[in-house]
C-alpha positions, 0 to 999 in steps of 0.5 A: 414803474418802468411800464409807465415810463415806457408808455409816455414820451416825456420821461422827466414828467413821468419821473416827477409823477412817480416821485410825487406819488411815492412821497405822498402815498408810500403804502398805496403806491401800487394802487396809485400806479394802477390808476395812472396806468389805466389813465394812460390807456384810457386817455392816451392823447390827454395824459401828458397835458393832464400831468402838466395841469396836475403839476401846475395846480399842485395836485398829488393823487392819481385820481386827480390825474384821472379827473383832469384827463377826463375833463380834457377829453370832454373839453376836446369833444365839445370843441369838435361838436361846436365845429359840427356840420350844418344840417343838410336839410336847412342849409339852403334856407336864408333868414329874412333880414329886417330893419331895426325900425320895424321892431320899434314900430311894432312895440309902439303899436303900429303895424308893418310900415 
């Protein structure tokens, strides 16, 4: 338990998590703490946010913590990917601009006018 407390900055949050796990899983507390420790090692940037989310959703398992941390990491990766770099090969190309009327004329059977 002290190892987990030393791994995170927010001591109050860690204390809440350990108390919750010891109340919910007294027989399996060691297993739960092992999962928490593995989550801290695997997702160090998302653990505290995951614990806050776990608390907000009133979830009670270390596996829930793992799932939330994993989800937060995936969301973070998606945000980084959407702000990606333009493909250098096509960065100088400019799409032609057309007036909206051309589409109406094509739909009415006319050609480019």
